[in-house]
C-alpha positions as CSV (number, residue, x, y, z in Angstrom):
1,M,13.1,-26.3,75.3
2,N,15.4,-23.2,74.7
3,C,18.4,-22.0,76.5
4,L,19.8,-19.1,77.1
5,F,23.5,-18.7,76.9
6,E,25.0,-16.6,79.9
7,G,28.6,-16.5,80.3
8,G,29.5,-19.3,77.9
9,Q,27.2,-21.4,79.9
10,H,23.2,-22.8,79.0
11,I,20.7,-22.2,81.5
12,C,17.5,-23.7,81.0
13,I,15.9,-23.8,84.8
14,T,16.9,-22.1,88.0
15,C,15.7,-22.8,90.9
16,V,14.7,-20.4,93.4
17,I,15.2,-21.3,96.8
18,R,13.0,-19.0,99.6
19,Y,13.9,-19.1,102.9
20,E,12.5,-17.9,106.0
21,I,15.6,-16.7,108.4
22,D,15.9,-16.0,111.9
23,P,16.0,-12.2,111.6
24,F,18.5,-12.1,114.7
25,Q,20.6,-14.7,113.3
26,R,21.2,-12.5,109.6
27,E,25.1,-12.4,109.8
28,A,24.7,-16.0,110.4
29,F,22.6,-16.9,107.3
30,R,25.0,-14.3,105.6
31,E,28.2,-17.0,106.7
32,Y,26.1,-20.2,105.4
33,A,25.7,-18.4,102.1
34,A,28.4,-17.7,101.1
35,N,29.7,-20.8,102.3
36,W,27.7,-21.7,99.4
37,G,29.6,-19.4,97.0
38,R,32.1,-22.0,97.1
39,I,30.0,-25.4,97.0
40,I,27.6,-24.6,94.6
41,P,29.5,-24.2,91.6
42,R,32.3,-27.1,92.9
43,C,29.1,-29.3,92.7
44,G,28.1,-28.0,89.4
45,G,25.6,-25.6,89.7
46,H,25.7,-22.1,88.3
47,L,24.6,-19.8,91.3
48,L,23.2,-16.7,90.5
49,G,23.3,-15.8,94.1
50,Y,22.2,-15.3,97.8
51,F,20.5,-12.2,98.9
52,L,19.3,-11.3,102.3
53,P,16.4,-9.0,103.1
54,H,17.7,-5.2,103.0
55,E,14.3,-3.2,103.6
56,G,11.3,-4.3,104.5
57,T,10.6,-7.9,105.4
58,N,13.2,-8.7,107.5
59,D,12.7,-12.4,107.5
60,V,12.9,-13.6,104.0
61,A,16.5,-14.4,102.3
62,W,16.8,-16.0,98.5
63,G,19.3,-18.3,96.9
64,L,18.9,-18.5,92.9
65,I,21.0,-21.2,90.7
66,A,20.6,-22.2,87.7
67,F,21.3,-25.6,85.6
68,E,21.3,-26.7,81.8
69,S,18.2,-29.2,82.4
70,L,16.5,-31.1,85.1
71,A,18.7,-34.1,84.6
72,A,21.8,-31.9,85.4
73,Y,20.2,-30.7,88.4
74,E,19.8,-34.1,89.6
75,S,23.9,-34.6,89.0
76,Y,24.2,-31.6,91.5
77,R,22.5,-32.9,93.6
78,A,24.1,-36.2,93.9
79,R,27.2,-34.8,94.4
80,F,26.0,-32.0,96.7
81,K,24.5,-34.6,98.8
82,A,28.1,-36.3,99.5
83,D,30.2,-33.0,99.6
84,E,31.7,-32.8,103.0
85,E,31.8,-29.1,103.6
86,G,28.4,-28.8,102.1
87,C,27.2,-31.3,104.8
88,R,28.5,-28.5,107.7
89,N,27.3,-26.3,106.2
90,F,24.5,-27.3,106.4
91,A,24.8,-28.9,109.8
92,M,25.8,-25.5,111.5
93,A,22.4,-24.1,110.1
94,H,20.5,-26.7,111.6
95,Q,22.7,-26.3,114.9
96,R,22.0,-22.2,115.1
97,R,18.2,-22.8,114.0
98,L,18.9,-20.1,110.8
99,I,16.5,-21.3,108.6
100,L,12.3,-21.5,109.8
101,K,11.2,-22.6,106.3
102,E,12.6,-23.0,103.2
103,E,10.5,-23.7,99.8
104,R,12.0,-24.3,96.1
105,T,10.9,-23.4,93.2
106,F,12.1,-24.3,89.3
107,V,11.5,-21.6,87.1
108,E,12.6,-20.7,83.4
109,A,14.2,-17.2,82.3
110,V,12.4,-15.2,79.6
111,A,15.1,-14.9,76.4
112,G,16.3,-11.5,76.4
113,T,15.3,-10.7,80.3
114,L,18.3,-12.4,82.2
115,G,21.4,-10.0,83.0
116,V,20.4,-6.9,80.8
117,A,22.2,-4.0,82.4
118,P,20.4,-0.5,82.3
119,W,21.1,1.8,79.5
120,P,23.6,4.4,79.9
121,G,23.1,8.1,80.6
122,E,19.2,9.9,81.1
123,D,18.0,10.0,77.6
124,A,18.6,6.0,77.4
125,A,14.4,6.1,76.0
């Protein structure tokens, strides 16, 4: 398996989490996602980001977390389940009923396509 080198870290797989959220709880979901910004890296995940709906569908959000391997993901999950702040964040989401449905998919990036910046200027082509 070819891994990509991204910011000093090997990334072979990315966990894509698709959330169906209560659109009336958007700001509470923003708080929930922001909390993961501290928790996920501490537990060993390379957080690529959380994304709220902006235009179009108003009830779908995304979280992307990268790992070197499925074994690294399993180690992360063990640390994650034991993290006190993580447990509180899950409890908050459950109490407020922010998340209606959650799906996880594991994907691998195509080499040369992850984090490619736009070319400067209009005449880049």
